[in-house]
VOPAGU-2260 file (C-alpha; in pm, 1 decimal, decimal comma):
REM VOPAGU-2260
SITE   aa  ch    i         X         Y         Z
SITE  UNK   A    0    1053,6   -6770,2   -6279,6
SITE  UNK   A    1     674,0   -6814,2   -6306,3
SITE  UNK   A    2     446,5   -6843,1   -6004,6
SITE  UNK   A    3     377,8   -7208,2   -6089,6
SITE  UNK   A    4     750,8   -7285,3   -6096,0
SITE  UNK   A    5     795,3   -7110,6   -5760,7
SITE  UNK   A    6     505,1   -7306,6   -5613,0
SITE  UNK   A    7     649,4   -7636,4   -5736,3
SITE  UNK   A    8     998,4   -7548,5   -5609,4
SITE  UNK   A    9     879,1   -7441,0   -5263,6
SITE  UNK   A   10     642,4   -7738,4   -5232,0
SITE  UNK   A   11     928,7   -7973,7   -5320,4
SITE  UNK   A   12    1141,2   -7810,5   -5051,8
SITE  UNK   A   13     867,0   -7857,7   -4792,1
SITE  UNK   A   14     818,9   -8217,6   -4905,6
SITE  UNK   A   15    1188,3   -8290,4   -4848,5
SITE  UNK   A   16    1163,5   -8124,5   -4508,6
SITE  UNK   A   17     871,2   -8345,2   -4402,8
SITE  UNK   A   18    1034,7   -8663,1   -4530,7
SITE  UNK   A   19    1354,5   -8576,7   -4341,0
SITE  UNK   A   20    1150,1   -8526,4   -4024,8
SITE  UNK   A   21     987,2   -8866,7   -4073,6
SITE  UNK   A   22    1329,7   -9026,7   -4119,7
SITE  UNK   A   23    1486,6   -8856,3   -3819,0
SITE  UNK   A   24    1192,1   -8923,8   -3587,2
SITE  UNK   A   25    1055,7   -9262,7   -3698,9
SITE  UNK   A   26     894,8   -9365,0   -3369,0
SITE  UNK   A   27     548,9   -9220,9   -3447,2
SITE  UNK   A   28     546,9   -9369,7   -3797,2
SITE  UNK   A   29     655,7   -9710,1   -3665,7
SITE  UNK   A   30     392,7   -9708,1   -3392,2
SITE  UNK   A   31     117,3   -9623,9   -3640,1
SITE  UNK   A   32     245,6   -9887,1   -3884,0
SITE  UNK   A   33     276,4  -10163,3   -3624,7
SITE  UNK   A   34     -88,5  -10130,7   -3518,3
SITE  UNK   A   35    -241,0  -10271,0   -3843,0
SITE  UNK   A   36      30,2  -10538,8   -3866,1
SITE  UNK   A   37     -44,0  -10655,2   -3510,8
SITE  UNK   A   38    -418,4  -10654,5   -3583,1
SITE  UNK   A   39    -359,9  -10853,9   -3901,8
SITE  UNK   A   40    -159,2  -11119,8   -3719,4
SITE  UNK   A   41    -405,3  -11122,7   -3428,6
SITE  UNK   A   42    -716,6  -11170,4   -3639,1
SITE  UNK   A   43    -555,1  -11426,3   -3867,7
SITE  UNK   A   44    -372,7  -11647,8   -3617,7
SITE  UNK   A   45    -585,3  -11602,4   -3304,3
SITE  UNK   A   46    -937,3  -11542,3   -3436,9
SITE  UNK   A   47    -895,1  -11662,2   -3795,3
SITE  UNK   A   48   -1050,4  -12008,2   -3762,6
SITE  UNK   A   49   -1345,8  -11888,4   -3555,1
SITE  UNK   A   50   -1412,6  -11584,6   -3772,0
SITE  UNK   A   51   -1391,0  -11781,8   -4098,3
SITE  UNK   A   52   -1633,0  -12043,5   -3966,0
SITE  UNK   A   53   -1876,9  -11771,9   -3861,5
SITE  UNK   A   54   -1855,7  -11586,2   -4191,6
SITE  UNK   A   55   -1865,8  -11889,7   -4421,0
SITE  UNK   A   56   -2119,1  -12083,5   -4220,9
SITE  UNK   A   57   -1915,1  -12397,7   -4262,9
SITE  UNK   A   58   -1580,1  -12529,1   -4149,2
SITE  UNK   A   59   -1291,5  -12314,8   -4039,1
SITE  UNK   A   60   -1067,7  -12194,9   -4322,4
SITE  UNK   A   61    -800,9  -11949,7   -4216,8
SITE  UNK   A   62    -685,7  -11885,4   -4574,9
SITE  UNK   A   63   -1031,8  -11758,6   -4670,6
SITE  UNK   A   64   -1033,3  -11521,1   -4375,4
SITE  UNK   A   65    -688,2  -11388,8   -4470,2
SITE  UNK   A   66    -830,3  -11294,8   -4809,6
SITE  UNK   A   67   -1131,5  -11134,1   -4641,5
SITE  UNK   A   68    -950,6  -10929,2   -4376,9
SITE  UNK   A   69    -649,8  -10794,4   -4571,5
SITE  UNK   A   70    -837,4  -10522,9   -4768,9
SITE  UNK   A   71    -976,2  -10381,4   -4444,2
SITE  UNK   A   72    -634,5  -10386,3   -4277,3
SITE  UNK   A   73    -484,0  -10205,5   -4577,0
SITE  UNK   A   74    -741,5   -9926,3   -4549,3
SITE  UNK   A   75    -684,4   -9911,9   -4174,2
SITE  UNK   A   76    -312,3   -9866,8   -4245,4
SITE  UNK   A   77    -385,5   -9550,2   -4440,1
SITE  UNK   A   78    -609,0   -9417,6   -4162,6
SITE  UNK   A   79    -336,4   -9479,8   -3906,4
SITE  UNK   A   80     -61,9   -9323,4   -4117,4
SITE  UNK   A   81    -240,0   -8992,3   -4165,9
SITE  UNK   A   82    -276,4   -8951,1   -3789,1
SITE  UNK   A   83      94,9   -8872,9   -3792,3
SITE  UNK   A   84      23,4   -8603,5   -4050,7
SITE  UNK   A   85    -227,2   -8435,0   -3818,7
SITE  UNK   A   86      33,9   -8434,1   -3541,0
SITE  UNK   A   87     303,0   -8296,0   -3773,2
SITE  UNK   A   88      78,5   -8015,8   -3900,3
SITE  UNK   A   89     -21,2   -7923,8   -3545,4
SITE  UNK   A   90     344,6   -7902,3   -3445,7
SITE  UNK   A   91     411,5   -7663,6   -3734,2
SITE  UNK   A   92     115,2   -7447,7   -3638,2
SITE  UNK   A   93     201,9   -7422,7   -3268,0
SITE  UNK   A   94     581,8   -7419,0   -3252,9
SITE  UNK   A   95     643,0   -7093,2   -3438,2
SITE  UNK   A   96     789,4   -7229,7   -3760,6
SITE  UNK   A   97     503,7   -7082,1   -3967,6
SITE  UNK   A   98     586,9   -6734,6   -3836,7
SITE  UNK   A   99     944,4   -6786,5   -3958,4
SITE  UNK   A  100     829,0   -6907,0   -4299,2
SITE  UNK   A  101     618,9   -6590,5   -4337,6
SITE  UNK   A  102     935,0   -6380,2   -4326,7
SITE  UNK   A  103    1071,3   -6569,5   -4628,7
SITE  UNK   A  104     974,6   -6559,6   -4996,1
SITE  UNK   A  105     782,3   -6889,3   -4980,2
SITE  UNK   A  106     469,2   -6976,7   -5174,9
SITE  UNK   A  107     172,8   -6960,4   -4939,4
SITE  UNK   A  108      39,6   -7309,8   -5005,4
SITE  UNK   A  109     373,4   -7490,6   -5016,1
SITE  UNK   A  110     369,8   -7591,9   -4648,4
SITE  UNK   A  111      32,9   -7766,8   -4676,7
SITE  UNK   A  112     115,5   -7920,7   -5013,9
SITE  UNK   A  113     440,0   -8057,9   -4871,5
SITE  UNK   A  114     248,7   -8220,3   -4585,8
SITE  UNK   A  115     -14,2   -8367,0   -4819,4
SITE  UNK   A  116     227,4   -8512,9   -5074,5
SITE  UNK   A  117     455,3   -8644,5   -4799,6
SITE  UNK   A  118     163,7   -8809,9   -4622,1
SITE  UNK   A  119      39,2   -8977,1   -4940,8
SITE  UNK   A  120     388,7   -9112,0   -5010,1
SITE  UNK   A  121     419,4   -9242,7   -4653,6
SITE  UNK   A  122      75,4   -9405,8   -4686,6
SITE  UNK   A  123     183,6   -9579,4   -5007,7
SITE  UNK   A  124     500,3   -9710,8   -4840,2
SITE  UNK   A  125     298,9   -9827,6   -4537,2
SITE  UNK   A  126      48,8  -10007,7   -4761,5
SITE  UNK   A  127     331,7  -10181,8   -4946,7
SITE  UNK   A  128     488,5  -10298,7   -4618,0
SITE  UNK   A  129     158,0  -10425,2   -4476,0
SITE  UNK   A  130      80,2  -10588,2   -4811,5
SITE  UNK   A  131     415,0  -10766,2   -4801,6
SITE  UNK   A  132     332,1  -10904,4   -4455,7
SITE  UNK   A  133      -9,2  -11015,3   -4585,4
SITE  UNK   A  134     147,3  -11197,5   -4880,6
SITE  UNK   A  135     400,6  -11359,7   -4647,1
SITE  UNK   A  136     123,2  -11509,5   -4432,2
SITE  UNK   A  137     -78,3  -11636,4   -4728,9
SITE  UNK   A  138    -281,8  -11360,0   -4895,8
SITE  UNK   A  139    -334,3  -11418,3   -5267,5
SITE  UNK   A  140    -540,3  -11226,2   -5520,4
SITE  UNK   A  141    -806,4  -11416,6   -5716,7
SITE  UNK   A  142    -723,0  -11379,3   -6085,0
SITE  UNK   A  143    -711,1  -10999,5   -6073,8
SITE  UNK   A  144    -612,7  -10846,8   -6407,1
SITE  UNK   A  145    -349,8  -10576,4   -6450,0
SITE  UNK   A  146    -628,6  -10321,0   -6496,9
SITE  UNK   A  147    -793,1  -10429,7   -6171,1
SITE  UNK   A  148    -461,0  -10403,1   -5986,4
SITE  UNK   A  149    -412,8  -10055,5   -6131,3
SITE  UNK   A  150    -764,1   -9957,4   -6022,9
SITE  UNK   A  151    -695,3  -10092,9   -5673,9
SITE  UNK   A  152    -377,9   -9884,9   -5640,5
SITE  UNK   A  153    -563,0   -9581,7   -5773,6
SITE  UNK   A  154    -836,4   -9629,7   -5514,9
SITE  UNK   A  155    -580,2   -9657,6   -5234,1
SITE  UNK   A  156    -406,3   -9340,2   -5351,5
SITE  UNK   A  157    -740,8   -9158,5   -5367,2
SITE  UNK   A  158    -831,3   -9273,3   -5015,1
SITE  UNK   A  159    -488,9   -9162,3   -4890,2
SITE  UNK   A  160    -535,2   -8818,9   -5049,1
SITE  UNK   A  161    -882,8   -8774,5   -4901,6
SITE  UNK   A  162    -787,3   -8881,6   -4549,5
SITE  UNK   A  163    -469,6   -8673,8   -4563,4
SITE  UNK   A  164    -659,2   -8352,0   -4634,8
SITE  UNK   A  165    -897,6   -8429,5   -4347,5
SITE  UNK   A  166    -599,4   -8496,5   -4119,1
SITE  UNK   A  167    -437,2   -8167,9   -4226,3
SITE  UNK   A  168    -755,7   -7983,2   -4132,5
SITE  UNK   A  169    -762,6   -8156,9   -3795,3
SITE  UNK   A  170    -401,2   -8062,4   -3734,3
SITE  UNK   A  171    -463,7   -7699,4   -3833,2
SITE  UNK   A  172    -742,3   -7649,7   -3577,0
SITE  UNK   A  173    -579,3   -7844,4   -3291,7
SITE  UNK   A  174    -411,7   -7641,9   -3012,8
SITE  UNK   A  175    -131,5   -7895,9   -2967,0
SITE  UNK   A  176       0,3   -8229,4   -3093,0
SITE  UNK   A  177    -185,7   -8432,3   -2829,0
SITE  UNK   A  178    -517,6   -8276,9   -2930,8
SITE  UNK   A  179    -438,5   -8341,5   -3297,8
SITE  UNK   A  180    -375,8   -8707,9   -3222,8
SITE  UNK   A  181    -705,7   -8732,8   -3035,3
SITE  UNK   A  182    -900,5   -8543,6   -3302,5
SITE  UNK   A  183    -770,8   -8782,2   -3570,0
SITE  UNK   A  184    -872,3   -9091,1   -3370,6
SITE  UNK   A  185   -1191,6   -9148,3   -3579,3
SITE  UNK   A  186    -966,9   -9229,0   -3876,9
SITE  UNK   A  187    -850,4   -9536,0   -3682,1
SITE  UNK   A  188   -1183,5   -9620,4   -3514,4
SITE  UNK   A  189   -1405,6   -9606,0   -3824,6
SITE  UNK   A  190   -1243,1   -9910,0   -3992,7
SITE  UNK   A  191   -1315,5  -10110,1   -3675,9
SITE  UNK   A  192   -1689,9  -10052,4   -3721,1
SITE  UNK   A  193   -1688,5  -10119,8   -4095,5
SITE  UNK   A  194   -1693,4  -10443,1   -4295,4
SITE  UNK   A  195   -1318,6  -10482,9   -4238,5
SITE  UNK   A  196   -1348,5  -10781,2   -4002,4
SITE  UNK   A  197   -1705,3  -10910,6   -4039,6
SITE  UNK   A  198   -1972,8  -10861,9   -4308,1
SITE  UNK   A  199   -2226,9  -10586,1   -4256,0
SITE  UNK   A  200   -2504,9  -10847,1   -4270,8
SITE  UNK   A  201   -2366,6  -11009,0   -3954,4
SITE  UNK   A  202   -2408,1  -10686,8   -3754,2
SITE  UNK   A  203   -2722,4  -10583,9   -3560,6
SITE  UNK   A  204   -2994,0  -10445,8   -3785,3
SITE  UNK   A  205   -2993,4  -10098,9   -3629,5
SITE  UNK   A  206   -2616,7  -10069,2   -3682,1
SITE  UNK   A  207   -2597,5  -10195,6   -4041,3
SITE  UNK   A  208   -2676,2   -9859,2   -4211,7
SITE  UNK   A  209   -2401,8   -9689,6   -4005,8
SITE  UNK   A  210   -2145,3   -9952,4   -4102,8
SITE  UNK   A  211   -2255,7   -9975,2   -4466,9
SITE  UNK   A  212   -2255,5   -9607,5   -4560,7
SITE  UNK   A  213   -1957,0   -9476,6   -4368,0
SITE  UNK   A  214   -1647,2   -9390,8   -4578,5
SITE  UNK   A  215   -1443,0   -9706,8   -4517,8
SITE  UNK   A  216   -1691,7   -9982,9   -4599,3
SITE  UNK   A  217   -1749,1   -9887,8   -4967,1
SITE  UNK   A  218   -1371,9   -9856,8   -5020,9
SITE  UNK   A  219   -1308,5  -10194,1   -4853,7
SITE  UNK   A  220   -1579,2  -10370,4   -5054,8
SITE  UNK   A  221   -1452,5  -10212,3   -5377,3
SITE  UNK   A  222   -1098,1  -10327,3   -5300,2
SITE  UNK   A  223   -1227,5  -10680,0   -5230,7
SITE  UNK   A  224   -1413,3  -10679,5   -5558,9
SITE  UNK   A  225   -1106,7  -10570,0   -5754,8
SITE  UNK   A  226    -863,9  -10814,9   -5592,6
SITE  UNK   A  227   -1087,4  -11108,5   -5497,5
SITE  UNK   A  228   -1358,8  -11100,5   -5761,1
SITE  UNK   A  229   -1652,0  -11035,5   -5525,4
SITE  UNK   A  230   -1942,8  -10818,8   -5633,9
SITE  UNK   A  231   -1871,4  -10445,4   -5614,2
SITE  UNK   A  232   -2223,0  -10317,0   -5684,9
SITE  UNK   A  233   -2285,3   -9958,8   -5576,9
SITE  UNK   A  234   -1975,8   -9955,5   -5356,7
SITE  UNK   A  235   -1747,4   -9842,4   -5639,9
SITE  UNK   A  236   -1910,2   -9508,2   -5713,0
SITE  UNK   A  237   -1990,8   -9460,9   -5343,9
SITE  UNK   A  238   -1622,7   -9502,1   -5250,8
SITE  UNK   A  239   -1515,1   -9252,1   -5518,6
SITE  UNK   A  240   -1785,8   -9007,7   -5406,3
SITE  UNK   A  241   -1670,8   -9031,8   -5043,1
SITE  UNK   A  242   -1308,0   -8975,5   -5144,4
SITE  UNK   A  243   -1383,6   -8674,4   -5363,2
SITE  UNK   A  244   -1615,1   -8523,9   -5102,0
SITE  UNK   A  245   -1363,2   -8566,1   -4820,0
SITE  UNK   A  246   -1083,1   -8426,1   -5036,8
SITE  UNK   A  247   -1281,4   -8112,0   -5118,4
SITE  UNK   A  248   -1395,9   -8073,6   -4756,8
SITE  UNK   A  249   -1044,5   -8117,6   -4617,6
SITE  UNK   A  250    -892,9   -7881,7   -4876,3
SITE  UNK   A  251   -1128,5   -7591,8   -4801,4
SITE  UNK   A  252   -1117,4   -7661,8   -4426,2
SITE  UNK   A  253    -737,1   -7653,3   -4425,0
SITE  UNK   A  254    -714,1   -7338,9   -4635,9
SITE  UNK   A  255    -970,2   -7157,0   -4423,8
SITE  UNK   A  256    -779,7   -7252,8   -4108,8
SITE  UNK   A  257    -455,4   -7136,1   -4271,7
SITE  UNK   A  258    -615,8   -6800,8   -4355,2
SITE  UNK   A  259    -728,9   -6755,7   -3994,2
SITE  UNK   A  260    -379,4   -6845,3   -3876,7
SITE  UNK   A  261    -229,7   -6583,5   -4110,2
SITE  UNK   A  262    -467,0   -6316,7   -3980,0
SITE  UNK   A  263    -377,7   -6399,4   -3619,6
SITE  UNK   A  264      -7,9   -6371,9   -3699,0
SITE  UNK   A  265     -64,4   -6040,4   -3878,3
SITE  UNK   A  266    -256,4   -5898,9   -3581,7
SITE  UNK   A  267      11,0   -6020,1   -3340,9
SITE  UNK   A  268     281,3   -5858,5   -3557,0
SITE  UNK   A  269      92,7   -5527,5   -3570,7
SITE  UNK   A  270      35,4   -5531,4   -3194,4
SITE  UNK   A  271     402,9   -5605,1   -3130,4
SITE  UNK   A  272     506,9   -5324,6   -3367,2
SITE  UNK   A  273     282,7   -5075,9   -3186,1
SITE  UNK   A  274     426,6   -5176,4   -2850,1
SITE  UNK   A  275     782,9   -5124,3   -2975,8
SITE  UNK   A  276     684,1   -4784,0   -3116,5
SITE  UNK   A  277     536,8   -4676,4   -2781,9
SITE  UNK   A  278     844,1   -4795,1   -2593,9
SITE  UNK   A  279    1074,7   -4599,0   -2825,9
SITE  UNK   A  280     861,5   -4287,7   -2791,2
SITE  UNK   A  281     870,3   -4315,1   -2411,2
SITE  UNK   A  282    1250,3   -4331,7   -2410,0
SITE  UNK   A  283    1286,1   -4035,5   -2646,6
SITE  UNK   A  284    1045,7   -3819,1   -2440,2
SITE  UNK   A  285    1275,0   -3824,8   -2139,7
SITE  UNK   A  286    1182,4   -4139,2   -1961,6
SITE  UNK   A  287    1536,2   -4146,9   -1830,0
SITE  UNK   A  288    1725,8   -3838,8   -1698,2
SITE  UNK   A  289    2078,5   -3742,0   -1785,5
SITE  UNK   A  290    2196,5   -3897,7   -1464,9
SITE  UNK   A  291    2041,1   -4228,1   -1567,7
SITE  UNK   A  292    1748,9   -4217,7   -1321,9
């Protein structure tokens, strides 16, 4: 069997393992999924009329605000979902399972690949569920073509891949699951200070560059342009550039952290082996007498 076939086989095994964990322990996934749904319902039914009047400059129109806010909520859903990935990776790194995997004939990158593919699949499912809630409360696309829908799904998958690799890196360097959850908090906070809920132009002048050029705003504006027909402008290539940059950064960060983890385990194994050797030598040199003392 070729090395590529082994890598695919082992990665598939790790993917099934991660999906089984998500099914057996659904509480974290549900908590992360409920947050964007609650925010969607809150902003539509509690603040919808006020926010739509402020954005449109005219009368209140909740249906217009539903169309405006859904793309931001969808991106926030992905950010929330990958937090669970950071926690899962941290658990693997700190609970000894990696040391067990090293004793088996497993492809080195299969553990990380399993986490990444599993997280992207969970993000897609979460987006579909949140999208179904959005459609149920009145969201409708504005004459989007099949090609535009395909581009929108491609953008969401690319965002999920980029954020997943960043979350994997955060999980790799976190000392425990709680720290991983805290380290991944920016992936939930950043959409709150983007154009998800209000236009960038409505923000204070000093804050507008921060909101406009962070990773989420270009992706949100591109998604709005694809589904609602608004102008995309420079946001399209900027969103793709952010996604590719974060993917590359997260990939190398995760692999470097994995290499350091492997070296630590190797050093610990060597140290343990030396200790056992010394203990055996002490016993053989007469550490105990014939009478057992």
